[in-house]
C-alpha positions as CSV (number, residue, x, y, z in Angstrom):
1,M,27.6,-34.2,-6.9
2,R,24.4,-35.3,-8.7
3,Y,22.5,-34.9,-5.4
4,L,23.8,-31.4,-4.9
5,L,22.8,-30.4,-8.4
6,L,19.2,-31.8,-8.0
7,C,18.9,-30.0,-4.6
8,A,20.0,-26.7,-6.2
9,V,17.5,-27.1,-9.1
10,F,14.7,-27.9,-6.6
11,C,15.5,-24.9,-4.4
12,L,15.6,-22.5,-7.4
13,S,12.3,-23.8,-8.7
14,I,10.7,-23.2,-5.3
15,L,12.1,-19.7,-5.0
16,S,11.0,-18.7,-8.5
17,T,7.4,-19.9,-7.8
18,P,5.2,-16.8,-7.1
19,S,3.8,-18.1,-3.9
20,F,7.3,-18.6,-2.3
21,G,9.5,-16.0,-4.1
22,L,10.0,-12.3,-3.4
23,A,7.5,-11.4,-6.2
24,S,4.6,-12.5,-4.0
25,K,5.3,-10.0,-1.3
26,P,3.0,-7.0,-1.6
27,D,4.5,-3.7,-2.6
28,V,2.3,-1.3,-0.7
29,P,4.3,1.9,-1.3
30,S,4.2,1.5,-5.1
31,T,0.4,0.7,-4.9
32,I,-0.1,3.9,-2.9
33,E,2.0,5.9,-5.4
34,T,-0.2,4.5,-8.3
35,F,-3.4,5.4,-6.4
36,V,-2.2,9.0,-5.6
37,S,-0.9,9.6,-9.1
38,Q,-4.3,8.7,-10.5
39,L,-6.0,11.3,-8.3
40,Y,-4.1,14.3,-9.5
41,P,-3.7,15.9,-12.9
42,K,-0.5,15.3,-14.9
43,N,2.4,17.7,-14.3
44,S,1.1,18.5,-10.8
45,H,3.5,18.2,-7.8
46,Y,2.4,15.9,-5.0
47,F,3.6,13.8,-2.2
48,W,2.0,11.4,0.3
49,I,2.7,10.4,3.9
50,I,1.5,7.4,5.8
51,N,0.0,8.5,9.1
52,N,-0.8,5.1,10.5
53,T,-1.2,1.5,9.6
54,T,-3.2,-1.3,11.3
55,T,-3.5,-4.9,10.6
56,E,-6.9,-6.5,11.1
57,S,-5.6,-10.0,10.2
58,T,-2.6,-11.5,8.5
59,Q,-4.3,-10.7,5.1
60,E,-5.8,-7.3,5.8
61,L,-4.0,-3.9,6.2
62,V,-5.6,-0.5,6.8
63,V,-3.4,2.5,5.8
64,D,-4.2,6.1,6.7
65,I,-2.5,8.4,4.3
66,L,-2.3,12.2,3.8
67,T,-1.7,13.6,0.3
68,T,-0.6,17.1,-0.7
69,M,-0.7,18.4,-4.2
70,R,0.2,21.7,-6.0
71,K,-0.9,22.3,-9.6
72,T,2.0,24.8,-10.0
73,P,4.7,25.9,-7.6
74,D,3.0,29.2,-6.8
75,T,-0.4,27.8,-5.9
76,Q,-1.6,26.8,-2.4
77,P,-1.3,23.1,-1.6
78,E,-4.4,21.0,-1.5
79,E,-4.5,18.3,1.1
80,S,-6.6,15.2,1.3
81,R,-6.7,12.2,3.6
82,F,-7.6,8.6,2.7
83,L,-8.1,5.2,4.4
84,L,-6.9,2.4,2.1
85,L,-7.8,-1.2,2.7
86,F,-5.3,-3.8,1.4
87,I,-6.4,-7.4,1.2
88,K,-3.7,-10.0,0.4
89,G,-1.4,-7.2,-0.7
90,K,-3.8,-5.6,-3.2
91,L,-5.7,-2.4,-2.9
92,F,-9.3,-3.4,-2.2
93,A,-11.0,-0.1,-1.2
94,A,-10.3,3.6,-0.6
95,Q,-12.3,6.2,1.4
96,K,-11.7,9.9,1.5
97,I,-12.0,11.2,5.1
98,P,-11.9,14.7,6.7
99,L,-8.4,16.0,7.4
100,E,-9.1,16.4,11.1
101,A,-10.9,13.1,11.5
102,E,-9.8,10.9,14.4
103,V,-9.3,7.4,13.0
104,D,-9.4,4.3,15.2
105,C,-8.4,1.5,13.0
106,G,-8.4,-1.0,15.8
107,N,-10.2,-4.3,15.8
108,D,-14.0,-4.3,15.9
109,E,-15.5,-4.8,19.4
110,E,-18.7,-6.8,20.0
111,I,-21.4,-5.0,21.8
């Protein structure tokens, strides 16, 4: 019984440690939501769509997103497109790109 209790306490302590628990997993959608919400004025209506994702390594993720925003329901939507670089689950860089750009997020090739 004592062994079982010690084992349970040990397992709980490991799972509650940030490096092993669920809290350490990156939350890419909420980070994208925060990024997009800071782009547009308050009370505007917007949404975003992930066009593509590519992993360069286990720690790097490139996300191609399209954003659409309307200041009021009767105005024309404004679209923008961004490449977001996540490193270790955190947003590291963002670049606005043309809407019609062809993006090749594949691995770099040596010449």
